N, C-alpha and C positions, 0 to 999 in steps of 0.2 A: 218371445225368446226365439231364433232360427232353430230349424231341426239340424242335428249333428248329421254330419254324412254317413256314419255308419249305421245310423237308423234309418235312415232315408233310403239307402241302397242295399240294405239286408235283404237276402232273399227270403221269400215268404212258403216255398215249397221246395220239394226235394228237386223239382224239375230245374229250377233256378239255380240249383248250386253249380259252382264250376270248380274244377281242379280236384274234386274228390269223389268223384265216379265208383270208386271202389269201395270206400266207405258207405254211401247212398247206398249200393247195390246191396250191401249186407244189411244195413236197416230194414230197407223197402223188403227184402225176402223175409226177414223176422216179423215185419208186420203182416204181409200177406199171409202166411204160414201161422199166424197168430202164436208165436213163440216166441215171447219178449223175456228176456233174461232178466233178474231180479236188480242188474246194476251193469250199469256202461262206463266206461272211463275213456275221456276223451283227451289225450294229451299232443303235445305238440308245441312248436314256436308261436309266437304271437300273429296274428293276422292269418291263421290256417283255416279258420272257420268253424273251431270247436262249439263255440257258445252259439253259431247260427244253427249247425246242422243237430245242437241238442236241443234246441227250442222247436224246431221242425220235427224232432222225433218225439218230443214231448207231447205237441201239440197232437200230432198223429195217435199216439198212444191214449192220450185222453178224450181222443173225438168220441162225440156220441152215437155218430154213424158207423161204426167200426174202425176197421183198419183204412184209414185215407193216406195215400202216399202221395198224391199229386194235388190234392185240395187241402186249405186250410180247414184246421180243425174246429168243430162247433163246439 
């Protein structure tokens, strides 16, 4: 079964996210300061990157190496 396009081209790090710099900046700053809120609400129309940004953020929060904003979480 071929890989679907939305998975093949999904960004893997905050630096690859396009068109959401204001959101990425806030989340990166929270990671760098180690001040993670207990909940985040991602809202907006379809196709704006809500799930993608949430996945990257979750990977960074759960990263064993500390707060990784540009690399994949381990």
